[in-house]
C-alpha positions as CSV (number, residue, x, y, z in Angstrom):
1,M,-19.5,108.4,-165.1
2,P,-16.2,108.6,-163.7
3,L,-15.1,105.9,-161.2
4,P,-15.3,107.2,-157.7
5,R,-11.9,107.8,-155.7
6,V,-12.8,105.5,-153.0
7,V,-13.0,102.6,-155.6
8,L,-9.5,103.6,-157.0
9,V,-7.9,103.7,-153.6
10,V,-9.5,100.4,-152.4
11,A,-8.6,98.6,-155.7
12,A,-5.1,100.2,-155.6
13,S,-4.6,99.1,-152.1
14,L,-5.6,95.4,-153.0
15,A,-3.4,95.3,-156.4
16,A,-0.5,96.5,-154.1
17,A,-1.0,93.3,-151.9
18,A,-1.4,91.2,-155.0
19,P,0.8,88.3,-153.9
20,D,-1.0,88.0,-150.4
21,A,-4.3,88.5,-152.0
22,A,-4.1,85.2,-154.0
23,R,-3.3,83.4,-150.4
24,E,-6.0,85.1,-148.3
25,R,-8.7,85.2,-151.0
26,P,-10.2,88.3,-149.7
27,F,-13.3,88.5,-151.5
28,V,-14.2,85.0,-150.3
29,V,-14.3,85.9,-146.7
30,D,-16.2,88.8,-145.3
31,A,-14.5,91.2,-142.7
32,P,-16.4,92.4,-139.8
33,S,-19.0,94.8,-141.4
34,D,-18.5,97.6,-138.8
35,L,-14.9,97.8,-139.6
36,A,-15.5,97.9,-143.2
37,H,-18.4,100.4,-142.8
38,Y,-15.7,102.5,-140.8
39,L,-13.1,102.3,-143.5
40,L,-15.6,103.2,-146.2
41,A,-17.0,106.1,-144.3
42,E,-13.6,107.5,-143.8
43,L,-12.5,107.2,-147.4
44,E,-15.8,108.6,-148.6
45,A,-15.3,111.7,-146.3
46,A,-11.8,112.3,-147.5
47,H,-12.9,112.3,-151.1
48,G,-10.2,109.6,-151.8
49,A,-7.6,111.9,-150.6
50,S,-6.7,109.4,-148.1
51,L,-5.3,106.1,-147.9
52,P,-6.5,102.8,-145.6
53,P,-4.4,102.9,-142.4
54,P,-1.5,100.5,-142.6
55,G,-2.1,97.1,-141.6
56,T,-5.6,97.0,-142.9
57,S,-6.5,93.6,-143.9
58,L,-7.3,92.5,-147.5
59,A,-10.7,91.2,-146.3
60,I,-11.6,94.5,-144.9
61,L,-10.5,96.3,-148.1
62,A,-12.5,93.8,-150.2
63,T,-15.6,93.9,-147.8
64,A,-15.4,97.9,-148.1
65,L,-15.5,97.7,-151.7
66,K,-18.5,95.0,-151.7
67,L,-20.4,97.4,-149.4
68,W,-20.0,100.1,-151.9
69,L,-20.9,98.2,-154.9
70,S,-23.9,97.0,-153.1
71,S,-25.0,100.3,-152.3
72,L,-25.4,101.2,-156.1
73,P,-28.9,102.0,-157.1
74,D,-28.6,99.8,-160.1
75,P,-26.2,96.6,-160.7
76,L,-23.1,96.9,-162.7
77,L,-24.0,94.0,-164.9
78,T,-27.6,92.8,-165.9
79,G,-28.5,89.4,-165.6
80,R,-28.3,89.0,-169.1
81,C,-24.4,89.3,-168.9
82,L,-24.2,86.8,-165.9
83,P,-23.8,83.5,-167.8
84,A,-20.9,84.8,-170.0
85,F,-19.1,86.0,-167.1
86,I,-19.5,82.9,-165.3
87,G,-18.2,81.0,-168.1
88,A,-15.2,83.4,-168.5
89,G,-14.3,82.7,-164.7
90,V,-14.1,79.0,-164.9
91,A,-10.8,77.5,-164.3
92,G,-9.2,76.7,-167.8
93,A,-11.9,79.0,-169.8
94,P,-10.3,79.7,-173.3
95,P,-9.5,83.2,-174.0
96,R,-12.6,83.5,-176.3
97,A,-14.5,83.1,-173.2
98,A,-13.2,86.4,-171.8
99,A,-13.8,88.1,-175.2
100,A,-17.5,86.7,-175.2
101,A,-18.2,88.2,-171.7
102,R,-16.7,91.5,-172.9
103,D,-19.0,91.4,-175.8
104,E,-22.1,91.0,-173.5
105,L,-21.3,94.4,-171.7
106,P,-23.9,97.1,-172.4
107,A,-22.5,100.0,-174.6
108,A,-21.1,103.0,-172.4
109,P,-23.4,106.1,-172.7
């Protein structure tokens, strides 16, 4: 399944603000849900042919992405994968932890 454009637009916007993202930690703090829902609805209505308005906070972008992910009917990762991904995300984890997490992913159809 191709990645929906709304995800690409939000991810690109977050990546463009990478220096600020490390400081703001946008995935830790939830933005007001009404703003995130509005942004998500606008991006979905435009089928990815628009960008977030200038000045949109990183927290709103991240919250919109989390809302989209939580709307999926099935989780992206199964519970079986969770321990490997937590291990790979721990500060100072060896590179082989990331490889182990990747190996836990189900094969693409």
